[in-house]
Every structure is written in structure tokens, then in C-alpha cells.
N, C-alpha and C positions, 0 to 999 in steps of 0.2 A: 761596189757601193750597189748597183742596180740587183745584182744578185742578192744581197743582203736586204734590200728590200721586199725581193718575191718571199723570201725564207718570211722575215715577219708575218707577210697575207696570211701565208700556208698554217704559218705556226697561229695565226688570230682565227681560223678556223679549226685548227683543232683545240686552239682557247675554248672558244662558244661550245663546241661541240660534248668538252668535257665537264664546263659548268652547265651544261645541261643534262648531262648524264647524273653528278651529279647533283642534282637539284636547284642550284642557286639561283638560276634563270629559270625564264619561260618564256616557252616560243617553239619554233621547228628546228628539226635538226639541218643544219646547212650542207647544201653539198657542192663536193669539188666542183668547180664551175671550169668550163672548155677552157673558157680564156684563161685560168690561175693555173687550170692544168699543164697548159702549152708553156706557160713561164717557166714553172718549173722542170718539165723538160727541156729546155732550153738551158733551164740552170744547171743541172744536172750534166748537162752536155759540155757545158764550158768546165764544168768542175774535176770532172773525171779525168781528166787528161794530165792534170794538177799534182804536181807529189808532195806539197807544203801540207804537214797535218791541217790546217783552218780549213784551207780547197775541202779535204778529203773528210774532216767530221762535218762540212757544208752540205758534199754531196750523200751524205750516210743521211742525215739529215731531210733531206726530199727524198729520199726513197722511199725510207721510215714512214716520215709521217705523209705523201701522198697516197703509200698503199694500203694505211689504215683507213684511209677516208676516200676512198674510190671506190667506185660501183663494182658490182659484181663484170657486168659489159666492161669498165673502164681497166678491171683489172686483167680479164682478157686481151686487150690490145698493149698491154703495159710489161705481160709478164715475160715475152723474151727480151724485151730490150733491157727492163731491170735483172736479170738471170745475166747480159753482157755486162751491164754497167758495175753489179756486184765482186765479178767473176775481176774485172779489170781495174775494182778497187781493193783488190787483195781481203776481199771477206767472202769466197765464195759460199764456205758452209750457206751461209746466211740464205743462199737460194731456197734450201730448203721449205721456209717459210712462204716464199714465191710459187714453189712448183711442192705440194706435199706428196706427188708419184714420187719424185726424186727423195725426198725428205723420209719415204716408207722402203725403197730398193734401189737408191745409189742410179734412179735412170729417168730422166726428164720424159715428160706427157713430150711429145710430135712439134717440133716447130715447124713453122708454114716456110723457111728459106734453108738450104744447105748450107748456104752462107753463114749466116746465123749459128747451125751447127760447129761449122769446123774455126768460124773464131770460138765461142763456147770452150771449144775442147782446147783450142792453142794457147786462151788465156786462161784455163783450168791446169794446164798442165805442170806450168810451173809451180802449182800449191798440192800437187798428187804425191805421197808420198809410200813407199814402200818399206813397215816396217817389219822383221822378219818375212811372215808368209802372206801379211793385209796389206792392204792400201787404204791410206785414208787421204780425205780431202781436209786444208785445212786452211787457215788466213796466214797472207803472207808474214802479220808478225810471228805465228807460231813457227811456220818455214824458217825464219829467220833466226828462232829460236835452236828449234833442232838443230841447223847447221853450226850456228856458235857455239855450241855444248859439244859436238864433234868435233869440231877446231881446235878447242880454245881449254884448254885447264881453269881458268876461272871467269867466270861469266855473271854478269848483275843485270837481273831483269825487274821494269817495271813496267808495271801497266796500269791502265784503271780497273777496275775489280770482275767486270764481263767482259775481260778481252780473251779468254782462254789460255791462260799463261800456267794455270797447274795441269791441266791437259797436257801440252804440248811438254811438258818438264814426263809428264807419266809416260809419254813416248817414248821422248829421249832416252828414259829407263829402262823402257821394253827395246829398244834397240842396242843399249848399250852391253847388255847383258846376253845379247847373242853373240858375241866374242870377248869379252872381258871377264877376268876371274874377277874383280872389284869387288868386295864389298856393296852394298849400296847403306848409307847412312842417311837416313830422311829427319830431317829434326821439324816438328811441330810446336806450338805453345802451350796445347790443352790438349787434354785427355781425350772430347770431343771430337779434336778434327786428328788425335791418334787413331780412330776406327771409320771415320771417313776416309781419310787418306789411306787404310792399309785396302780399304772395299775398292776405292777407285783402281788403287794400284792392280789388285787383282783384276778386276774386270778390264782393263787393258790391255794385261797380257795375257789374258783368256781372247780377249777380241784381235792381238797382233799374231795368234796361233806364234810367242816369242818362246823360248828356252823358261821353264814356267819356274821359278825358284822362291823357297818359303818366304812369307809377309809375316814378318815377327815384330812383335810389340817388347820385348825383351831381349836386352843384348846377349847375347849368347856365343864366345870364343871358339866355340867349338863345331859353330856350325857356320864359316866365314863365306860361305857359298849360299847368300839370304839378303833379304833386302828386311830393312830394321827401320819401322817407324815410330819414333822415341821423341819424348819429350825431353826438353835442354836437362831435366834433371837424370834422366834413365842414361842419357847419353855421356850426361857428368860423373856418374857412377863406373862406366866402361872403362875409362879414364883414368880415375883413382884407381882402380882395379889392374890397370898396366896392361888391359888384356884386346887395345887395338887391334884392327885387323891390318895384314900386312900392305893391301891396298886397298883404299877407299875412294869411293866415289861420295861426296859428300852434296848433299840438298840441304837450303835450308829455307824455309817458307816466312812468312811473316816479320821477315828482318828487320822491319820498321820499330818492333818492338825494342831494338837495344839505345833508342832514343832515351828510356828511361833508367839507361842502367845508371847514370850520375846520382840516382832516387834513393834515399835510406829507406824508404819502405817499399819498391820494388826490387825483392828477391831474383826472380825466377828470370830478368833482363842482367843480371850481373854474372847468373848461373851460364846465361848465353854466352855471353861476351867472354866470359874465362873458357867457354869449350872451345869457342872461333879461336881466341890464341894460343890454348896447350894442343890443339890440333894441326893449327900451322906448324908450331915446335917440332909435334911428330915427325914430320915428312913424311906420309904414307899415303897422303891425298893424291890421288892421281886425278877427279875434277873436281870442282867446289862450284857449287851454283847458290845465289843469293837472290831471292826472290821477293818482292813486296809490295803493295800497290801505290802507287803516283809518288815516287822516290824521285828528285831531281839528280840527286846526286849518289844515284847507285854505282857507277863505278869506281867514284872515289871510296865509298864504304869497300869494298874490295880492298882497295888498297892501303888503308888505313888499320884493316884487320890483320891482311895477309901479306902486306909489301911489296905488292906485287900489282905489273900492272890487270887489268883486268879489260874482260869486251862488256860493251853495255847494248843491252839489248831495250831499248825502249819503246813505248809507243802512249801517243796521247788520242789513239782513236779505237773509238770501243764498237763492236757490230752492234749496238743496242747504245739507242736515242736515250739520256736522260734528262724529264723534262721534270723541274720544280713548281710545283703551287701555293703558292702563300697566301692563308686569308690573312687580312687585315684591315682595322676599323680603324678609318681618318676622318677627321672635321667632320663626323655626326655619317658619316656613309660606313658600308663595308666595299672591300672589294677581292677580287680573286685576281693578285699577281702569278705571272707568269715568268720562271727563268729559264733562258735556255742560255749557255756559254758562248754560244755564236752570236747572241744578242748584245747589245753594249748596255741597252735598257732594259728594263720587262713589261712584258703587254701587261695594260690593268684594264679589267673588267668590273662594272658594278655589280654588286648582288640584289636581285630583284626577293628573292624569296630570304627572306632575314628569318623568319620563323623555325626554318630548318637550322639555322646558329644560333639559336637563342643562348645555349649554353656558351659563346664563346666571351671572352675574359675573366672566366670564373679561377679564383684563385686556387681552388681546390677541385680534387677530383668528385667534384658534386654528381648527385644524380642529374641536374640538369644538361652537364656539361656529357656524361655518358649519356644521354639523348641524343647532341649532337654528334657524339663521334657514330653513335649507334647507325643515326640517320644514314651518316655518309657511308658508313661500310654495307649499312641496306642498298645503296643505290648503284653502290659499284658494282652489283649484281652477281650470280654464284659461280661466275667462270673466274672473276680476279680472287686472285691467291693475294694477301693482305697482309704486311708485317706492321705491326705498331711496335714502337718504340715506347721500351718503357723507363723513367731515371732510376727504377730502383727493383729487388725482386718482389719487396711488399708491396709494391702499387703492381706488378704485373698481375700479382696473384690476385691483389685487389678489383682492378680492372677486368679480368677476364669473370669474377665474380659477378660484378655490377653488368656484363655483360649481358650473361648465360640468363639473368633474371628480365632480359627484355627481348628473347630470342624463342622462340617454340622450337622444341625437341624434334631431330633431325629425323623422320621415320622414313625417309627416302633409302638412307643407306644404310642399310645391318653393322654395316662396318664400324659407324660412328657407336652403337650401344656395344658392339662387343669390344671396342676398345676402351669403353668407359667399365665395361665390365672386367677386364682385362687389367687396370689401372685399379680399381678397387682390391680384387685380389690380391695383386703385387705389392701395394702400397699403403692403404688404408683404406674401410669404407666410409669415411667420409672424405678422403681426398677432394680438395675441389677441384684440381684439375679432369676425374674422374664426369664430376656436373656437367661440365664446361663441354666436354668433346662429345659430349650428347647435341651439345645445340652448335656445331662446329666449332668452336674456339677452344687455342689452344693456348699456355705460354712455356717460353724457351729459358729456365734461368739458370744461373748457376746451385739454386737450390731443387731443379729435380733431379732426382736418380737417373742415375746413368743408364738404365733398362728403360726407363719411361721415357728420357730424352728421345731417346733411340727412338721409341715406336709414335713419338710427335713429329720427329723429322719425315720417319717415313709414312705417315696419316700425312703431314701435309704436303708433301710430295704425289700424297694418293688422293688429294682432294677430299680427306673427309676433314679437314680438319681447312677454314676456310682464311680465320682471322686469328693470327698468331701473334704475341705478345711479346716481345722480346726485351733484354738487355744488355748493357754491351758483351757481351759474350756471342752476342752476334758478328761483332768488328774483328774478331780473332778467327777470321777466314771459314765461319761453318756456312757450308753451301746450301740454303733453301731456297727453291724455286718460287721467287715473290715474283706478281706484276707490279703490287705496290707498295711504299711504303710510308707509314702515317708517323709523322712526328708531335708532340706539339709543342716541343720548343729543346733550346742543346740542354737546358737542366738538369743535371744530376743529382738533384734534390728534390723533394715534395712540400716540403714549409721550408718559408726563408728564416734566416737566422742561425745563430749557431758558425762553427767554423768548416761543415761542409757543403760549401756552397758551389759544389764544381760545375764546369760545363763543357761539354763537347767542345774540343778547337774546330775550327774551320775542315782542319785538312782529317777531323776525324768524323765531320759532321759529312762530308763530300764523299768518306768511305761507305760512310751507313745508307748516303739517299744512292751510292751506287750496287746497294742490292737488289735495288728494282730493277725487275725485266730480267728475263730468264733466256742465259746463252743459247740463242738457236732456237729460241721457243717465240719469243717475244720481239720485238722490231722497237716497240719504244717500253720504257721503265717509267715511270710517274710517283713522286713523292710529292703529298700533302702535308703540308704547316699547317697545322691548327690556329696557331695564336703567332701571327708575325709580326704582332704590335708587342710582343716580348721583347724584342729587338728596339729599343728607342732611339737608337743610332742607325742612319739609314745605311750608312759606308759598313758598319756591323753587318748589318742586313744580308746587302750584296756581298759580302764578305763570305758570310755563312752559308750561299746558295751558289756561289760558284764553283768551279771543280778547282781544288785548290792542293799543291804538291808540296812537299817537304825537303829541305833538307836534311841527313841526321851524320850526326857528326858524335858517335860515340867515342868514349872515353869518361875522365875521371877527371878533367879538367877545373870544370867550373866547378863542380864539389869539392875539391881539394884546397882551392884559391876562396873557398868561403869560409872554411872550415881549419884552416891553415893552421892557428895559432892553437885550435884544442887539437889537432891530429898529434904538433911536436911535442904540448904537453901530454898526452898519452904515452906517447913511445917511450919517454922519460920515465915513465912511470910503470916500472915491469909487475908489479903486482895486484893495478887497476883492474876493473872489471865492470867498467861506467858504460852508461849507453850516454846515448844522443848522435845525431846527426853522423859526430864524427866516425860512431863506434865502426861502422863497416869498411873506414878508410884505413883505419888503424889495423883490422886484421887483414885488408888484405896487401898491406903492406907488411907486413910480420910473415905472414903464412908465404906472398912472395919470394923474400927473403930466408925464411928457412927451408924453402925448395929449392931454391936457386943461389945461396951465398951472394957474390958480388959480382955476378952474371946479372945479379937481379935489377942491378943497379939501373941498365938500361932498360927493362922490360916497364919495369915502374916510369921511366922518362917516355916510353912508346905511347903509356896510357893516360899522359898527364899530370904524373903527380915526381913533381922536381923538388927532393930534400939536399942537406947540401950534404958533401961527403964526411964530414962530422956525424951529421944526424946519423946517415945509415950507417955508420960504423959502428955505432954507438947500439944501433939496435939489433945487430947482427951479434953483438956481444953477447948481449942482454940474450938472446935468444940461448949464446953457447952455453947457457948459465942452465936450461930446462931439464928438468929430472923423466919427464914423458919419454917416450924414443918418440925418436924422430918420425919413424915410419908410421907412427898411430897418429901425432898431428898430423902427417902430410895428408892422412886421409880424411880428415874435414876442414877441408878448407875454407869454410864459412864460421869456423870459430876461432877466437883468439888463440893463438896455443897457448897462455898464460891461464884463461878461462879452462879449456883442456888440463895444465899443468892441476887444476885445483881440483877438480874430478879423479885426476888419478892419485892424489895424495890422497884423497877423502878413500878412498876405496882401496890403496893400500894396504891403511891403516884399519881397513874391514867396518867402518863407518856407517854403509848403506847396504841394505840388500840385495843380493843378487837376482835377477830376476829371471825367469824360468825358461830353458829351451821350446818347451812347445804350450800350444794351446790349450792343452788340457790339462796341464796340472791344477792339483785341487789351490784354491784363494788367489786364483790369476789376478782376480780383479784387485786386493789387497796388495800384491805383490807391486803392481802398477802403480796402485795407489801410494806406496811408501817413497817411490825411485822417482816420480810426474814430484809428488812434496816435495824432495828432496831439491829439485833443478827450480820451484819455484822460490824453495826459500833462498837459495846461493846462485841462481846462475838467473835470474829474474829477468833481463836483456834477452837470454835464447825460450827462457819460457814464454815470455808477448810476443816474440817472433815468430812462432809455431803454435800458441793455443791462444795464444790473446791475455788480456789484462786482466780477466774473473781470475783470482786464486782464492774462490770459494769453496770450504770445502765439499758442500755437496755440487757443484761442478765438477770440481776435479774427480769427485766418484762416480758423476755419470758418464765423466767421460773415458775411465776407463772403464768399469762396470758394459760400457757399450762396447769400446776395443773389444774384452775377452767376448762378447756373443759375436762381434763381428767375424774375429780371427776364427771361430768355429763354426763357420757357414751358416751361424743363422740367417736367415731372409731378412730384406728388410721390415717386412709384415709381420713376421714374428718378434721381430724387435721394438718394432710401434706397437701389437698388442700389448707388449706386457709393460708398456708406459700407464694404460690405460687411461687417456688425460680425459678428463672430467668437464673445463671448462677450455675456449678461446681453443679448440680443436685444431683450426686450420692452422692457428701461430704455431700451436707448442708441434704440431708434425711437421712442418717445415721446419723449425727451430732446432728438431731432434736431427733432420734430412743434413740440414747445414751440420751441425756436430759431429756426426758422423762424417761425411764427406771432407769436411775441412781439418776439425782438432783431430781425428782420429783418422782416418786414411791418408793423411798429409801430412797434420800434424807432428801428432807422433809419432811418426817414425824419423821424423829431422831432430826431434830433440833428442831424443835416443839410442841415435845410430851412437853418435860419442864412445857413452856410457857403456853401450852392450860390446864395444867393439874394447872398449878397455879391460873392463869386467873377463870381457871373454866369453859371456853367457848371454844367450836371448836372443841372437840371432833368428832362428829360426821361427820366435816367437814375429817378430817385427816385421819377418817376410809376410808371416799370416794376417798380421793387422792390415799393411801395406796394400795385401792383393784382396783383402777378407774370404782367405780362402788356404786349407791348409789342405787339401785332397790334388795331388799330382793332374789329375784331368781335369779338377775345376780351373788350377793353375793352367793349364794350357791351352785350356779353351780360350780364357782369360786375356793370355799372349797370344792368341790370333785373333782378339779383336771382339768379341763376345762382351757384352754387360755383365758385373759379375753376379745381379741375380739372374739372369738369364742361363748362363753359365751353370752355375748351383742347378737350378732346375732340369737343364739338360743332362747333367751327370746324373741327374738320379731319377730322373723320369725315362731317359734314354740309354743310359751307359750302366747304372747302378754302381756295384763296386768294381767296374772292370779296371782293369792293369795290364802291366807290361811292360817288358825291358824298355829303359829312360831310352833309347836311340832307338826303338820303334816305336814307341807311345803316337806319335804324333801321326803317324800313316795307320796304325789299327784305329785310332777317334775314328780320324777323316773315313777311311772304309767303314768302320759300324756304325757310324753315324748316317749315310747316305743310304745303308741300308734299315735304317731305323725309321726316318723320316718317313720313306716312301711308304712306311704303312699308318703314317698322319697322326701321329699320336704326341704331336706338340699344336694349341693353337696357333691362330693365323698368325697373331702381334709376334707372338715368343717366333714361329718359324721363319716369316719374314727376317727375323735379326741371324736366326743360324744362318738360314742362306745369305745372307749377306757378305758374312763375315767369314766362312767355314767351307763354302763349297765353288 
């Protein structure tokens, strides 16, 4: 109890000083008084010997907050003691924030006693590990993860966002490839993460001097000695082609996405779930790692999917202390509340400078609200890197546009103007993001093209962008080094009304707040909630501000029970191609039984689908009457076999046009339009799933003509210039980018692959549409992790029509690029991307 009272006193000091920093109160900065410092040291000394998570979290909090508010003289006296304490707590890498010389060189500044030096060496020796030819100092949690992966076949990892689990997995890969011939298959949920993880793995392998293997973003069966970083869709494609490696080391990141597998609208989680089940049945996995944030039953998840016990590596201790501040209006007064997971109730401080928060409580993102947000951002100072959460992609752009009008142009950093010019040159002269970055503001959403997103992430890391507005894309593991996260409320909508009033769950809100604080850069990460009064229920408020954990139970049990009658009725009607929340279950059942026959009965029960023997037998019997070749139907597991039959019979009678094989054939747009229109008219469920519910002729033409230009390697700038936007230019630019990223790159191939497979024509075209590239060198650069538009520019400017034998192309391109880059023929932002991905 005494320790918690000391913690509250220390946090009150942090509370006041932070409120002062934000400009919410008036007065003087409070120093860490000698008496409170002595009590804090007493508390640290008591806590650092205990092994329970709460004691360790409290000890970390004491060290972090004490160090943050110590004077230079106090820090000099605390440095050696805190180095020993952090080492004893198992977070020795954090000593780099105590001793900057250690952060730079790995050698501490001189200490006053030989005993302290010996004590530090002894404590850190257990966390010092050799990978290949290099040594790494890790946290206790990271060492435990490494050892578990070495010792066990199946490992589940759960930890807060900033605990360093990804870094430990990368080191495990570097260690594993020293002696093992198994292919590495690293599954991530999004293309943004594919690029980031590929880059991070390359850096670790070089740093560790481990055996260098190619890091690829497409699966090649002829290159088994490789590290494949894939989305679940690309990995599933390898399985469906029957080209799995003989031995594999599987890592699945962001495994919490399996929670949505039973939702009709979430296709990607189903792909991931089926991928893991198929990999289990393949018997080719040498090791398996499942990783996700704050999962309370990670070991059980492994057992549920793979049917075998797993080793659990969990941590509730993060090297970064997370503090949440929430501004609240209550009974005529404004308050800044402070929430920390180690306090049972928040600290409360009355706000005296109410003018600064005059925009509080606005129902919309008004100019008054933007003044409120802008004022807080300005008061955080130039060294603060801030992420501002936005409920929608459109609002993210509008917020950036609103903020840039309240800022001066950043003339002190020439990289800001060069980034602005880069975005105008490669996207559009009227691109809002190009104006925003000149004022150190950016946004990161699904409507930002991949090459621009890569540049924005780099600019945020370099400090060129100070304030970055993000949507839920941020919660899919993208690592952006923010000191502060700012959230208005948990709403995922701007206007009330309609059916779309979704909110972040307490678990999602905890993961979002966990983005505050850079590992090994910050002791404290802070979140500011701008409108705590939007949570009318105090219990709801405290739920959202605490560290929430999740139980994960992947499977179809609940979805099947909710839709059982419709599913059974549909199974009896083999000619039906209906839609509805039961459709994906019917498809899953039929595809499973088509693939596995009666042995599929057990698989269905494994995932929570229980049908009677008669219902199953009748379904198997109906499937035997299909005319479509079985192997063709099995290649498209997310299509109902009876809907595939419809395509098969139509094309057999030659009622629909064939697609061209190349993206350069004449009238390509018209050929695509005819085939897409056929799907819209006859296979509405699949058209809606892939393209959306817009079946207007002009819209279909827009999708098909955009696909034609995209597949022919027209740059995004060229495609947008052809549109010749006249009004609402910002909206039109974003709409066209979304059409390309979602409808063309993802939607069209997903919709047309069965058709192409059944007709035997158009696979080359679909590949060119999916990658946005027809040239083998452009494709190779994209597969190495380079964004599509940057890859096109790199090929045309540095490599020309360079070609070579397919098995030598990778080596030849890398060699040529190194020589060309030495001539400085690329701009700063393109060059950064090439260096990150390819060298």
C-alpha cells in the first residue's frame, strides 16, 4: 500500500508538469523534491527483487517517471543505480536511455565502483546472446522467446505492443537459418507490413552476420532456401498450387485477426484460418510461432488450430510506461484525468486555462475543434512525434487540411519541401498530403498509395513530419515511432445516425494507446483523449483506459449456430447462388467436403460446424453430380462449387468472351468490361464481395479502364492526370486511388481468377493487374518489397530495358542497382525506399 501511495505522489508530479506543458494550467514546473526521490528509490529497491508482473510494472514506472522529472544533477547520481535496477528487472536494453554512450557504442560511461561494474556484467550476462557472429543485449522476455523457439515446435507469444516481440522473432529467424534448411514463411495481414517486415528482417540478418537468404514477398517453390514474407492470400495461393516447401518455419504475426473469422464481412481472417488449418494437415512445418498483442489465451489458440500443446511466452511488462490523459467536462468544470494501469482510480486535476480547450465538446470537426487540437499539438513542442487517430479516411485528410491552415511552412528543413515536391510529382499537383507535409503534418490511411505511404513513414521517423493522422491501419502492426497518441473518442464514425456507428473495443483502444512510446527511445508513452465526456458511463470510460486483454476463440461455432437453418436449407438446394450471412458457411462446408470427402466431417467439427450424418451425406452426393472438374473447383475455395459450375457451363457453351493473355492486346478495357458485367449480372454475391455494390455502367468502365492503364505500368500520376478532375479535386484523387488499390489491385483478380482458370485464358493479364506491372524487372523489384510506382521509376530511370536469365535476374539487378545508386540518379525519397528494400 505504501508503494502505491508513493507511486501516486510521483504520478501527481508527472500530471502537473504535463498539464503545464500542454498549457492547461498556469504556474511553475515542479521539481522532483529530495524527499519524494528518496521514497521512490526506496520503492524501487523493494520492488526490483520481486518477480510478479505488478511489482515489475511498478518498478519500471518508478524508474521511468523519476528519470523523466529528475534534474541533471539528480540524473548523475541515479545513473549507476538505475543501470543496475533495469538490468535486474530484465530490461537491460533500456539502460541506453540512461547512458547515451552505451546507446551509441555499447560501452557504459565509467562507473564509480568496481562492484557496480561487476554487478551490471553479472546481471546482463544472462540477457546477452550470440546470433551467428554478433552479440545482442535483450530483455528477459526476448531471451525467453528466443529460447522457447529453439526448444519447442509450437510457440505462442503475447505481449504489449512495445515489448519487443517482433525483434525477438527476427533474431530467432537469423539464428534458425544458421543451421536449418527449412524455408521461413512469415505471414502478415497487410501489404504495408510486408514491406516493413521484409526490411526489418534484412537489417537483422546483416547486423547478425547470419547466412544471407533472399527475402521475398512472393512464394517461389524453386527457391526453397528463402525467407518469404507474405500476406495470408499470397501464402494460400502457394498452398492451392500444391507448392509448399518440404520443411517450413512458420511465423504468424497479428494472429488476433482470427477473432473475426466468423464474420461474413471479413474475408481475410477466413483465409488466415484456413491457411493455418491446411498447413497443420500438410505435416511440413518444422516450427510454428503465433504472435499477437495482449492475448490472454495464446497457448490455447495454438492448440485449437494445430491440435498440439504449445509453449506460451507472455509478458505484461513493457519497457515503455503508458500514461493516458483524458480531458473531461463534469459539473461545470473541466478536468485533466490521469490513468495508469497500476492505479485503482485516476488522478484528477482541474484545468484553469479553459480558453485553450474552447473547442471541447464540438459534435463535428469544426474550426473551433481544430483550434483546440492544434493548440495542444503546438504546446507538445517540436521534439514530440504525435499520432492523431481519425475515425475515417476522409476525416484524416480533412483534419490534415484543417491543421495545415493553422501552421507556418516548415522552412527550417529542406526535406519537407522535397517531400512535398515528391508527392506532387508522383501523385498529383493538387494532392492535399503534399501541402500538409510542408507544415510537418501528414496522414496515413488506406487511400494513401503505397509509395507515398512508404515516404510518409520514413518522414515521420526522420522527424520531417511531426503530426501524423492515422486510421485503424495503424493497429495492424505498422511500427511508427510516436511519443504521443491523440484520440478524440473511440468512434469510427463522424456523424451519428445510420448503421455505421461502430466503436473501437476496449482491446483495440488499448492497442492503439500502446503505440505511444518508442521502444528504447522513450521511457514514457502518453495518450491524450480529447473528449472523455463522450463516455457517459464511468465504467465504460475506465474500461477503455485500462490495459485490456482478449481471449481468442477462432472458429465458426457461433456463426453456424446463428445461421443453422439457412445453412441447411441452402445445402439442400444445389442450384442456388443466394447471398446472406450464411453464404460463406455453405461455401466452406461444400468446399471442405469436395476436398476431403467423408473425412471432412471431422474437419467441420474441428471448426465448430455440426451437421447430421444425413445432411453431410446428401451434400457429398450433390457435389458428385458437378460437371466442373474437381481440381478446378478446389483451386477456388471461397467460391461455392455450384456457382463455379455456373461459370463452367456458360463458358463451355461459349456465351462469354475470353480474356486476353497480355495487357497490351487492343480493346483490353472492353474485354474486361464484358467479363466483369457478366459477373455483376450472374454472380452478384461475388461481385459485391470483390468490387462492391455499385453496378453502374460508368463505374464498371472506370474499373476496367483503370485496370488497363495500371497493368501497362502507367504511373499513378499519369493515370490521375488523364482523369482531368475539374471539381472536388481532393475527393476525386482519393476516390481514384481507392478504386485502384481496392477494386483493381485486389478486387478484379479476386473476382476473375475462377473465370480465367476455367477458360484457360488471361492469367498473365490478371498477374499484371494484381502487381501493376508487366515487365519482369519491375515485378522483381516489387517482390523485393519496393512500392509499385517506385519500382517502375527505378527500372525506367536506372535499369532501362535491362534483362537477363530468369535464374540470374535477381543477382544482376542488385549488382546493377548498387552501381547506379552510387551515381545519385534518384531523388532522396525514392532512394530511401530503394535502400530500405533492396540493399
